C-alpha positions in Angstrom: -19.1 -35.7 -30.8 -22.6 -35.0 -29.5 -23.0 -31.6 -27.9 -25.3 -30.9 -24.9 -28.7 -29.5 -25.8 -29.0 -25.8 -25.8 -31.8 -25.5 -23.2 -31.3 -22.0 -21.8 -27.9 -22.9 -20.4 -26.6 -19.4 -21.3 -28.3 -17.4 -18.6 -26.7 -14.5 -16.6 -27.4 -15.9 -13.1 -26.2 -19.1 -11.6 -28.8 -21.8 -11.7 -29.9 -23.1 -8.3 -28.4 -26.3 -7.0 -30.3 -29.4 -8.1 -31.8 -31.2 -5.1 -34.3 -33.4 -7.0 -33.1 -36.0 -9.5 -36.2 -35.2 -11.6 -35.1 -31.6 -12.0 -33.8 -30.9 -15.5 -30.1 -30.7 -15.9 -30.1 -27.0 -17.1 -26.8 -26.3 -15.5 -24.9 -28.3 -18.1 -22.6 -26.4 -20.4 -20.6 -28.8 -22.4 -18.1 -31.7 -22.3 -14.3 -31.9 -21.9 -12.6 -32.7 -25.2 -9.0 -32.0 -24.2 -7.0 -31.8 -21.0 -3.3 -30.9 -20.5 -1.7 -30.2 -17.2 -3.5 -27.2 -15.6 -5.8 -26.5 -18.5 -8.7 -28.1 -20.3 -10.9 -27.4 -23.3 -14.7 -27.7 -23.2 -17.0 -27.8 -26.1 -20.3 -26.0 -25.6 -23.1 -24.9 -27.9 -24.5 -21.5 -28.5 -27.7 -20.6 -30.3 -27.2 -18.8 -33.5 -30.1 -16.5 -33.1 -29.2 -15.3 -29.6 -25.7 -16.3 -28.6 -25.8 -14.0 -25.6 -23.0 -11.6 -24.5 -23.2 -12.8 -20.9 -23.6 -16.5 -20.4 -22.4 -19.3 -18.2 -19.1 -19.4 -20.1 -18.2 -15.8 -20.0 -14.6 -14.7 -19.7 -13.5 -14.6 -16.0 -16.3 -16.9 -14.7 -15.8 -20.1 -12.8 -17.4 -23.4 -13.9 -17.2 -26.9 -12.5 -16.4 -30.3 -14.1 -18.3 -33.1 -12.2 -16.3 -36.2 -11.2 -18.9 -37.6 -8.8 -17.6 -37.0 -5.2 -15.5 -34.1 -6.4 -15.9 -31.2 -8.8 -13.0 -29.6 -10.5 -13.1 -25.8 -10.6 -12.1 -24.1 -13.8 -11.6 -20.4 -14.8 -12.7 -19.4 -18.3 -10.0 -17.4 -20.0 -10.7 -17.8 -23.7 -13.6 -18.7 -26.0 -13.8 -19.2 -29.8 -16.1 -20.7 -32.3 -15.0 -24.0 -33.9 -16.5 -23.2 -37.3 -15.4 -20.1 -39.3 -19.0 -19.3 -40.3 -21.7 -18.6 -37.7 -25.0 -20.6 -38.1 -27.9 -18.3 -37.4 -30.5 -21.1 -37.7 -29.0 -23.7 -35.4 -26.5 -24.4 -32.7 -22.8 -23.5 -33.0 -19.9 -25.4 -31.4 -17.8 -23.2 -29.1 -14.5 -24.1 -27.6 -14.1 -22.9 -24.0 -10.5 -22.8 -22.6 -10.4 -23.1 -18.9 -7.6 -23.1 -16.3 -8.0 -25.7 -13.6 -7.7 -24.0 -10.1 -8.6 -26.8 -7.7 -11.4 -29.1 -6.7 -14.4 -29.1 -4.3 -14.4 -32.4 -2.4 -17.5 -33.8 -0.7 -16.8 -35.1 2.8 -18.3 -38.2 4.5 -20.4 -36.0 6.7 -21.9 -34.2 3.8 -19.7 -31.1 4.1 -17.6 -29.9 1.2 -14.1 -28.3 1.1 -12.1 -26.7 -1.6 -8.5 -27.8 -2.2 -6.0 -26.1 -4.4 -4.4 -28.3 -7.1 -5.8 -31.3 -9.0 -5.7 -34.9 -7.7 -7.9 -36.5 -10.4 -8.0 -35.0 -13.9 -11.3 -35.2 -15.8 -11.6 -37.9 -18.5 -12.5 -36.9 -22.0 -16.2 -36.5 -22.3 -16.8 -35.4 -18.7 -19.7 -33.0 -18.3 -19.1 -29.4 -17.3 -21.6 -27.3 -15.4 -22.3 -23.9 -14.2 -20.7 -23.8 -10.8 -23.0 -24.2 -7.8 -23.6 -21.3 -5.4 -22.6 -23.6 -2.5 -19.3 -24.5 -4.3 -18.6 -20.8 -4.9 -19.0 -20.2 -1.1 -16.7 -23.2 -0.3 -14.0 -21.9 -2.7 -13.8 -18.5 -1.1 -14.4 -19.6 2.5 -11.6 -18.7 4.8 -12.4 -21.7 7.0 -11.3 -21.3 10.7 -9.7 -17.9 9.9 -11.5 -14.8 10.9 -12.4 -12.7 7.9 -14.1 -9.3 7.2 -16.2 -8.6 4.2 -14.7 -6.0 1.8 -16.8 -6.7 -1.2 -18.5 -9.4 -3.3 -17.6 -11.8 -6.1 -18.0 -10.3 -9.6 -19.5 -13.6 -10.7 -22.2 -13.6 -8.1 -22.9 -10.6 -5.9 -24.5 -12.9 -3.4 -21.2 -14.4 -2.4 -19.1 -12.2 0.0 -15.5 -11.5 -0.7 -13.7 -11.8 2.6 -10.1 -11.1 3.7 -8.2 -12.2 6.7 -7.2 -8.9 8.3 -4.5 -10.4 10.5 -2.7 -11.9 7.5 -3.4 -8.9 5.4 -1.5 -6.7 7.8 1.2 -8.9 9.3 2.3 -10.2 5.8 2.0 -6.7 4.2 -0.2 -5.9 1.2 -0.3 -3.9 -2.0 -3.1 -2.2 -4.0 -2.2 -1.7 -7.7 -4.1 -0.1 -10.4 -4.1 2.8 -12.9 -5.5 6.2 -12.2 -9.3 6.4 -11.6 -10.1 2.8 -10.9 -10.9 3.3 -7.2 -7.6 2.5 -5.5 -7.9 5.2 -2.8 -11.5 4.3 -2.1 -10.6 0.6 -1.8 -7.7 1.5 0.6 -10.0 3.7 2.7 -12.5 0.8 3.0 -9.8 -1.7 4.0 -8.3 0.7 6.6 -11.8 1.3 8.1 -12.3 -2.5 8.4 -8.8 -3.0 9.8 -9.1 -0.5 12.7 -12.5 -1.9 13.5 -11.1 -5.4 13.7 -7.9 -4.3 15.6 -8.8 -1.2 17.7 -5.2 -0.9 18.9 -3.7 -0.7 15.4 -2.0 2.6 14.5 -2.1 3.7 10.9 0.3 6.3 9.4 -0.7 7.3 5.9 1.9 9.1 3.7 -0.6 11.1 1.7 0.9 13.0 -1.3 -2.4 14.3 -2.5 -4.0 15.3 0.7 -7.1 13.2 0.1 -7.5 10.6 2.9 -8.4 13.0 5.8 -11.9 13.4 4.3 -12.4 9.6 4.4 -11.8 9.3 8.2 -13.4 12.4 9.8 -14.0 10.8 13.1 -11.1 8.5 13.8 -8.1 10.2 12.2 -5.8 13.1 13.0 -4.6 15.2 10.1 -1.0 16.5 10.1 0.2 19.0 7.5 3.0 21.6 7.2 1.3 24.0 9.5 0.6 21.6 12.4 3.7 19.3 12.4 6.9 19.8 14.3 9.8 17.7 13.1 12.9 19.1 14.8 15.9 19.3 12.5 18.0 17.3 15.0 15.6 14.3 14.7 16.9 13.6 11.2 19.9 11.4 10.6 22.9 12.9 8.8 21.9 11.6 5.3 18.4 12.9 5.8 19.5 16.3 7.0 22.1 16.6 4.3 19.4 15.9 1.7 17.4 18.8 3.1 20.3 21.1 3.3 21.5 20.5 -0.2 18.0 20.4 -1.7 18.3 16.9 -3.1 21.6 17.2 -4.9 24.5 15.0 -3.7 26.8 17.0 -1.4 30.4 17.5 -2.5 33.0 15.6 -0.5 34.1 18.6 1.5 30.5 19.8 2.1 29.5 16.4 3.5 32.6 16.2 5.8 32.1 19.8 7.1 28.5 19.2 7.9 29.2 15.9 9.6 31.9 17.5 11.7 30.0 20.6 12.8 26.9 18.6 13.7 29.1 16.4 16.0 30.5 19.5 17.6 27.0 21.1 18.1 25.7 17.8 19.7 28.6 17.7 22.1 28.1 21.4 23.1 24.4 20.9 23.8 25.1 18.7 26.8 28.4 20.0 28.0 28.0 23.8 28.4 30.8 26.3 28.6 30.7 29.2 31.1 30.3 31.6 28.2 27.3 29.7 27.0 25.8 29.7 30.5 26.2 33.5 30.8 24.8 34.0 27.3 21.7 31.8 27.9 21.0 33.0 31.5 17.4 34.0 31.8 16.4 32.5 28.4 12.9 31.0 28.4 13.1 29.6 24.9 16.2 27.5 24.8 15.9 24.6 27.2 18.9 23.0 29.0 18.9 19.6 30.7 19.3 19.6 34.5 22.5 17.4 34.4 24.6 20.0 32.5 27.9 18.6 33.4 27.0 14.9 33.1 29.0 12.7 30.7 27.3 11.3 27.6 26.2 7.7 27.9 28.1 5.1 25.8 26.5 4.6 22.4 24.6 7.9 22.5 26.2 9.2 19.3 24.6 6.9 16.8 21.7 4.6 15.9 18.4 5.2 17.6 20.0 6.8 20.6 21.1 9.7 18.3 17.5 10.8 18.4 17.8 11.6 22.1 20.7 14.1 21.4 19.3 17.4 20.2 21.6 20.3 19.2 21.2 24.0 18.4 21.5 25.7 15.1 23.5 28.5 16.8 26.1 26.0 17.8 26.2 24.8 14.3 26.9 28.3 13.0 29.6 28.8 15.7 31.4 25.7 14.7 31.5 26.8 11.1 32.8 30.2 12.1 35.6 28.6 14.1 36.6 26.5 11.1 36.7 29.7 9.0 38.8 31.5 11.6 41.5 28.8 11.8 45.0 29.9 10.6 45.6 26.4 9.1 42.6 25.8 7.0 41.3 22.3 6.9 38.6 23.2 4.3 38.3 25.9 1.7 36.8 29.1 3.1 34.5 29.5 0.1 33.0 26.1 0.9 32.6 26.9 4.6 30.9 30.3 3.8 28.7 28.7 1.2 27.5 26.1 3.7 26.8 28.7 6.3 24.8 30.8 3.8 22.9 27.7 2.8 22.0 26.9 6.4 21.0 30.5 7.1 18.7 30.5 4.0 17.1 27.3 5.1 16.5 28.6 8.6 15.0 31.8 7.3 12.7 30.1 4.8 9.1 30.1 6.2 8.3 26.9 4.4 10.8 25.1 6.6 9.3 26.4 9.8 8.3 22.9 10.9 12.0 22.0 11.2 13.2 25.0 13.2 10.2 26.8 14.9 10.1 24.7 18.0 13.1 22.5 17.6 14.9 23.6 20.7 11.9 23.8 22.9 11.8 19.9 22.8 14.2 17.9 24.9 13.2 14.5 23.5 11.2 13.1 20.6 8.3 12.1 22.9 6.1 15.0 21.6 6.8 13.9 18.0 6.0 10.3 18.7 2.8 11.2 20.5 1.5 13.4 17.7 2.4 11.3 14.7 1.8 7.8 16.0 -1.2 8.6 18.3 0.3 7.5 21.6 -2.3 7.3 23.2 -4.6 7.4 20.2 -7.7 8.7 22.1 -10.1 7.2 19.6 -8.2 8.4 16.5 -5.8 5.6 15.5 -5.2 6.9 11.9 -2.7 9.6 11.2 -3.0 11.3 7.8 0.4 12.9 7.1 -0.3 15.4 4.2 2.9 15.7 2.2 1.5 18.0 -0.5 2.1 21.1 1.7 5.7 20.3 2.3 8.5 21.6 0.1 9.3 19.0 -2.5 13.0 18.9 -1.5 12.2 17.5 2.0 9.5 14.9 1.1 12.0 12.1 0.7 13.8 12.9 4.0 10.5 13.2 5.9 9.3 9.9 4.5 12.6 8.3 5.5 12.4 9.6 9.1 8.7 8.6 9.5 9.4 5.0 8.2 12.4 4.8 10.5 10.5 6.0 13.5 7.6 3.6 12.8 10.0 0.6 12.8 11.9 1.8 15.9 8.7 2.5 17.9 7.3 -1.0 17.1 10.6 -2.6 17.9 11.0 -0.7 21.2 7.4 -1.6 22.3 8.2 -5.3 21.7 5.1 -5.6 19.6 2.8 -3.8 22.0 2.3 -1.1 19.3 1.2 -2.4 16.0 1.9 0.2 13.3 0.8 0.1 9.6 2.7 2.4 7.3 0.7 3.1 4.2 2.7 4.5 1.3 0.5 6.1 -1.4 2.4 6.5 -4.7 5.0 4.1 -3.4 7.1 4.2 -6.6 8.3 7.6 -5.6 10.0 6.3 -2.4 11.2 2.8 -3.6 11.7 3.0 -7.3 12.9 0.1 -9.3 16.1 1.8 -10.4 18.5 2.0 -7.4 20.0 5.2 -8.9 16.7 7.0 -8.5 14.9 8.0 -5.3 16.5 8.5 -1.9 18.6 5.7 -0.5 17.7 6.2 3.2 13.9 6.1 2.4 14.4 2.9 0.4 16.3 1.4 3.3 13.8 2.4 5.9 10.8 1.0 4.0 12.7 -2.1 3.0 13.5 -2.7 6.7 9.8 -2.7 7.5 9.1 -5.0 4.5 11.7 -7.5 5.5 11.8 -7.4 9.3 8.8 -5.4 10.4 6.3 -8.3 10.9 8.5 -9.6 13.8 8.0 -6.4 15.8 4.5 -5.3 14.7 5.5 -2.9 11.9 3.4 -3.5 8.8 3.6 -2.1 5.3 0.9 -1.1 2.8 1.9 -0.3 -0.8 -0.4 1.7 -3.2 0.8 2.6 -6.6 -0.4 3.0 -10.2 3.0 2.1 -11.6 4.0 -1.4 -10.3 6.6 -1.6 -13.1 8.5 1.3 -11.6 8.4 -0.2 -8.0 11.3 -2.0 -6.4 10.4 -5.7 -7.1 12.0 -6.6 -3.7 9.5 -4.5 -1.9 6.6 -5.8 -3.9 7.7 -9.4 -3.4 7.4 -8.9 0.4 3.7 -8.1 0.0 2.0 -11.4 0.5 -1.5 -10.1 -0.5 -2.1 -8.1 -3.7 -5.2 -6.4 -5.0 -4.7 -5.9 -8.7 -7.1 -3.4 -10.2 -7.2 -2.4 -13.9 -3.8 -2.1 -15.4 -3.4 -1.4 -19.1 0.4 -1.3 -19.3 2.0 -4.5 -20.5 5.0 -4.0 -18.3 2.7 -3.6 -15.2 0.8 -6.8 -16.2 4.0 -8.7 -16.4 4.8 -7.7 -12.8 1.4 -9.2 -11.7 2.0 -12.3 -13.9 5.3 -12.9 -12.1 3.7 -12.5 -8.6 0.5 -14.5 -9.0 0.4 -18.2 -8.5 1.0 -20.4 -11.5 -2.4 -22.0 -11.2 -4.1 -18.6 -11.6 -1.8 -17.1 -14.2 -4.6 -16.7 -16.8 -6.5 -14.6 -14.3 -4.7 -11.5 -15.4 -5.5 -12.1 -19.1 -8.5 -9.7 -18.6 -6.7 -7.4 -16.1 -6.8 -4.5 -18.6 -10.6 -4.6 -19.0 -12.1 -5.1 -15.5 -14.4 -2.4 -14.3 -13.9 0.3 -11.6 -13.9 -0.9 -8.0 -13.1 -4.4 -9.3 -9.9 -6.2 -8.4 -8.2 -9.6 -8.7 -7.2 -10.5 -5.2 -4.6 -13.1 -4.5 -2.3 -14.0 -1.7 -2.3 -15.2 1.9 -5.2 -13.0 3.2 -7.7 -14.6 0.8 -8.8 -18.2 0.4 -8.0 -18.4 -3.2 -7.5 -16.1 -6.2 -10.8 -14.2 -6.8 -12.2 -11.6 -9.0 -14.1 -9.2 -6.7 -15.9 -5.9 -6.5 -15.3 -3.7 -3.5 -18.3 -2.5 -1.5 -19.8 0.7 -2.5 -19.3 3.5 0.1 -21.1 6.6 1.0 -19.7 9.9 -0.4 -18.6 11.0 3.1 -16.5 7.9 3.4 -14.5 8.4 0.2 -11.2 10.2 -0.1 -11.6 13.9 -0.8 -10.6 13.9 -4.5 -13.1 11.0 -5.1 -16.1 12.2 -3.1 -16.1 15.8 -1.9 -17.7 18.5 -3.9 -16.2 21.9 -3.8 -17.8 24.3 -1.3 -18.7 27.9 -2.0 -15.5 29.0 -0.4 -13.5 26.7 -2.6 -15.1 28.1 -5.7 -14.0 31.6 -5.0 -10.8 32.5 -6.9 -8.1 33.7 -4.4 -6.4 37.0 -4.8 -2.9 37.1 -6.3 -1.6 38.2 -2.9 -3.1 35.2 -1.2 -1.5 32.9 -3.9 1.9 34.4 -3.4 1.6 34.1 0.4 0.7 30.4 0.0 3.6 29.8 -2.3 6.0 31.4 0.2 4.5 29.3 3.0 3.2 32.3 4.9 
């Protein structure tokens, strides 16, 4: 078979489109010698003296196979020399394996459009070219959908990589990649674009590394252990039990006792005895509702309505003491006393001050909603909830309550409030193994993933371990940005999620550079290899862009360290 002449076809840049028939056909690469289903083999030639490390057939690049009124687009995923010995003096035949992604079809009016899938396969001998710049733009054009630019194509920096923000949010998204490839920077960029495109969007970031506040100095509110108030009565029973028992499963008696005394304390908060009235007379700290003797509304003991029923820790202790003082014991006294001691220790621990300090100065959850979900947002629609300062035993319960509140708020607003919950290190909250993690957190996040889009509650997943993430949650993310992943198991997850027509895209997933990603899903026109925009240092998350100040370089005294460890 005659091979195309090797007349500088292996250049780094894409050759300009030919508009003159007399212009030499220097875009030619080779000819199709085999075609099977979604793949084809092209034979090209390479100079023995200077084969070139970066040429028109480089791995990961797109090329076109000309069929006249249409051009089939192929992705190069493998290259090999056909002869075992390299000829330094002349041309060498090279087999280029491509995956067929779709075709660019010329319309009657002179416009072109890209269509996924192949309607006409290339005959043997068809000429393959470097892809035209205009065809690259058609392939990645969102059409009538409104897109925002988040980067450029790796193949040609002159072609913008755009995403449909509406579909990115409403259909959920995931950013996957190993440590140090630029996940957090990419997420910060997309969040900045999202709030610019949707000014009424609320974003709640579960930040385990305390890094995102630095990326949004002007339009975010930072919440940490010293500034947040999450009253203990806001948590559901499973969440509060996880806090009380520090992550270990409660024994059967312990769970029943705690459930019973919480129910008693809730009932006593609304219906006050004369002794309680005399005891609390003149108190300015403990608030009481005006309708002290009113009956509880039906359904106010469970579900979301449970959040409107606060109770006091003092009533909780009194209920336990009453159980201890019964002549006919229903529970062992040792278990009752142990539970009381555990609650007292929890209340006295300064690290848990955000649970108890102002719990009974709030009558409803309105202040919590206003602070965390920025209602109204007053120009700061992003909330960075810094989890690193919280005791590790409460992180799961806090994440569960925040995810539950996000869904409930979006549903109660009938879609008026659009809320994006961004879970950094998501494999901690929704691990693949159901026996691991915290079940209420998994359920709350899964509820947003499965039902949230109907009410305006959206989910963003960021993780470096997709193999350890619940596949059900990942499958609900309709747009995925896959950055460098070296683990075979993680690559298998991406291979299962990506479209069949682009399966070979991940063949080079372990070797792409920093800030690069393979984006696929509903928010992009077609699967693309892209590079995120470069950002200024002040726009990067703290761990990626902030240099330590003079105060940070000073080594703290041991007394300061101990005080921080104790939460003082």
